[in-house]
N, C-alpha and C positions, 0 to 999 in steps of 0.2 A: 980085217980085210980092207984093202984100199978101195977108194971110190971106183977106180978103173976096174978092179977085179969084181966088185959088186955089180957094176954095169954089165960086164962080160958074162957073169953068172946069170943075170936076168935075161940077157940076150940068148944065151944057150937054152934056157928054160922055155922061152917063147918059141924059138926055132924048132925045138924038139917036139912041140905040140902040133906044129903045122903039118898038114898032109902034102902040101905042094910048096915048091920054092917060091920065094917072093920075087915079084917083078922088080924092075929098076925103081919105080915109084914106091913100091911096097917096101923095098930095102931102105929107101930114103926116109920113108915115114917112120920106120923102126929106129933108124939112126937118129932122127930128129927127136924122137921121144926119149931115147936113152941119153941124149946129150943135154936134156933139160937139167938145170941146176937142182940138186937134192933128190933127183929121181932115184938115185942109187939107194936111198933110204927106204924105198918102197919094197917091202919084202913079203909078198903074199904067200900064204901057207901053200897054196896050190896055184899053178899056172895052167888054167884051162881056157875054154872059149871066152868067158867073160873078161878075163885078165888080158888075153891077147887082143880082144876087141877094143878094150880101153886103151891099150898102148897104141894101136894103129889109129884109132879115132882121134886121139890127141896129137899123135905124131904127124899125121898127114898134113893138116894145115900149116904146122910149123916147118914142114919140109920145104915149103915155098918161101920161108923167111930165114933160111940158113944164111948166116953172114950179115943179116940185117941188124945193125947195132941198135936201131930205134925200137926193135922188138925185145930188147933185153929185159925190160921190166915185166913184160908179159911172160917171157920165158921163166923169169925168176919166180913170179907169183904162182904160175901154174905148176912149175916143178916143185915148189915148196908144198903146195896142196897135195900133189901126188905122193910126195915123200912121207906125208902124214896120213896117207890113205884117206884123203878127203877129196870131194869133188871140186874141180876148178870152178871159179866164179863164172856164172853163165854169161854175163854181159862181157866179161873179158874174153871168153872163148868166141862170142859173137864178133868182137872186133878182130880176133885172129882169123876167123873164117872169112870175113869180108876182105881182110888184107890178103889172104891166100888166093881168093878168087881174082882179085885185081892183079896180083902178081902173076897168076896163071895166064892172064890176058896180056902180059907183056909190060905191065906198069912198074915203075919204081915206086915203092911204098914206104912212106915215112910215118911212123906212129908219133903223134904230137904229145909231148909231156903235158900233164895237167898244169894249168896256170891259175892264177887268182882271177883272171878274166876269162870270158867264154872263148873257147877255141874248138875247132873241129877235132875229131878223133884221129883222122888220117889225112895226110897230104899225098896226093897221087900225081905222077907225071910220066908221060911217055916221052920217048926221045924227040918226037915231034908233036907239037900241040900244047895247049894251055895246061897249067897245073890245075888240079881239081881238089876241092875240099870235100871230105866225106865224113858225115856224122852217122854213127851206128846206134841203133836202138833195138831192143828186144821186146816183142809182144809177150804179154803174160796173161794167163787166165787163172793163175793160182789164187790171186786175191779174191776172185769171184767164187771159186770153189770153197775157199776158207770162209767167206761170208755166209754162204748157204749152209755149210757144215756147222758153223757156230750157232746160227739161228735154229737149225734142226736139233742140235744138242739142247738148246734152251727149251724148245717145244717138248722134246722127250722128257726133259727134267720135270715138266709140269705134270706129266702122266705117270701113273703108278702101274707097274705090271699087273695085268688083269683088268685094268680100267676099261679097256676097249676090246670088244670081241670082233674086231675087224682090222684090216690093214689100211694104211693111207698110201695113195699114190698121187703125187702132185706134179704140175707142169707150170713153170714160170718163164716168161719170155726174157726177163732181165733181172738176174739175181743181184745186180749192183744197185737196183732200186730198192732201198731199205723199206720204203712205204709199202710197195707191192709185196715184198717178202713178209712183212709183219701182218699185212691184211690177210694173206693166204693162210698163215698159221693160226691166226685168230679165228678165221672162219672154220678151220679144221676142228677146233675144240667143240663146236656145236653140231658136228655131223653125227648121224647114226648110220648103221650099216646100209649101204645102197645109196646114200645121199651124195649129191654133188654140189659144190659151191664154185662159182667162177666169176671173174670179170673178163669178158672176151678180149682176146689179144693181149692180155696181161698175165693172168694166172688161172689155174683150175686145180681143185683138190677133190679127190674121190675117196669114199670109204668103201673098201672092197672086202668081201668075205674072207675069213682066215684061210679057208680051204683053197683059195685062189692065190696063195702066196707065191707059188712057183711061177705063175703067170705074171705076177706083179714084178718080180725080180728078173724075169727072163729077158732075153734079147729082143723079144717081140712086145715088151710092155707098152712102148709108145704106140705101136700099131694097134694094140688091143684097147688101150684106155685113154689115149690122148684126145683132147677136144678137137672140134672140127677145124679150128684156126691154127692148130699146131702144125708146123712144117716138118714132115718126116725126112725131108731132104737136107735140112740145115744141120750143121754140126752142133752137138749138144754134149753135156756131161751130166753126171748124176751124183747124188749124195744119198747115203743109206744109213739107217740106224734100226736096231732091233731091241725091243723091251724084253729082256730075259726075266723069266720067273712069272709066277701068277697063273699061267695056263700052260697046258701041254703044247699048244701052238701059239708062240709069242707074236705080238703085234710088230709088224715091220712098217717103217716109214721110208718111202722111196721117192725122191724128188728129182725130176728132170729139169734142166735149165738150158736154154739156148745160150750161145755165146753172142752177146749184143754187138751191134755194129761199132759201138764206142771202143770196144777192145781192139778193133782193127784200125780205127781212125786216130784215136787219141795219141798213141805214141808218135805217129807221124806229125800230127799237129804240134806237139810239144817241141819237136826238133825244128819244124818249119818256123816257129816263132821264137826260138831260143837265142838267136843272134850268134850262134857258134859257127861263124864263117868269116871269110875275108871278102871285102867288097870287090866286085868286078871279076871274081873267079867263079867258074862253074861250081855249083853246090849240089851234092847228091846225098840223099838220106838212104842209108842202108838199113833195111828193116828185116831182122831175123824173125821169121814167122813160124819157127819150129813148133810152137805151142798153139798155133791158131789154124785149125783145119780149114781148108779150101780158101785160104787167104788170097791166093792169086786171082780167084774169081770174085770173091765177095767184096774186095776193096775197090774194084774198078770204077763203079758209078760214082761213088763219093770222091774218089781221087781225082777224077776228071773234072768234077765241079769245083773242087778246091784249088786246082792248078791255076785258075784264072786269077785268084787272089794271092797266090804264092809265086809271083813272077821271079822271085829270087831263087826259087828251087828249080834246078835244071832237070832233075829226074829223081825218081824213087826206085830203088833196087830192092825187090823182095827176094830173099834167099832162105833156103832151109837145108841144112845138112841132113840127108837121109843116109845116115851111117848105120846100116843094119848090123845085126849080130854077125860076127865072122870076120875072116881075113881076106875074102875074095874080092869084093867090090864095094866101093864107096861112091856116093853120088850127091851132088847138089842139084836142087831144083831152083831155078832162077827165073825171074821176069823183071825186065827193066822198062820203066814207064817214063818216057820223055815228056817234059812239060812243053806243050806247043806255045805257051805264053811266056816262056822263060826269057829273062833279059839277057842271060848269058847261056849259050847252048853248050851241048856236050862236045868233047873232042871226038874226032872221027872214030877212034878205036872203040869208044863206048856207044856212039850214035849207031854204029852198025849192028849192035846187039839189042838196041832199045826199040824193039817192035811191040812190046807190051805182051807178047806171047810167052808162055812158059817154055823153058828149054832145060835140058839136062847137061850137067858137066860130070862126066864119069871118070873114075880112076880104077883100073884093074890092079889089085895089089898082089895077086898070086897067079902062078901060071895056070891054075885050074880054070881061071876066068879070062885069061889073056887071049 
């Protein structure tokens, strides 16, 4: 089967799943996906909702870059990953999403090839106004989750099934702080049922009766067991482990961790101090905050205080693709924060969007939502 016939077969399978015809932008998204190099090698056993969602999620941002030769390496790498049934590199897709948004706002977008010296990721220009350098970064919390899960595994490795006739539930403000993490688990080894150990505003660990396991792992666990200083409104994540064997009711260890401010600020700071820009050009840091809950709100105070020392940074653009399951609607949530101390200001086309408030960029992909 030729590549053209393979792509047509995949197109037919995707279209046959849809309940409603695609809109113009929906059709463009599907075409952009199917035109990615090597995507014809993607041969899913079934084409259902997940497969259709994947095709449109990847195709939509590329639909704004059709005919853009500078995006060829991005298309090549993403298509190769899809053809091998692998996920595209996250930072690469973050660059594609940033380019798509800027293109949607009327800009000419040029992806800059990697050089031996620091360069921005994207050069952007409108027909009128200065060219803009854009550097893209993606916020991650995976390394924090990995750190706490590894330390949790070490802790559970010290315990033998049946050693403890109670569960543990812990709360740590900053799992990236190895000292705090170690102190919490060391304190846990000395607990008896009903005991609590804590260092206020840093960590707390409780020994909770086995019969309360359902409460420990429930959605209300923080509400029921968190210390007074724990913020129920802040985004958090958890790690869990269970000691199987020894008793009919195994011991469960459940740890909550807040996402520290450093996870929001550090990626921006790295790009602000990287030198990946041209002198005398507006410089924007595009920050993909898909993994960082409530980033648009949490980042504001620190960002405004940093701007005074980052006069070379014209603005920070926070964006998150909210590409939910399905073929109906895709949305970006964006906020653009202009630096009042910038030595080079934004072009008018971006300055008009840079209120600092969140706004939505929506695309209706099928007639059921048009």
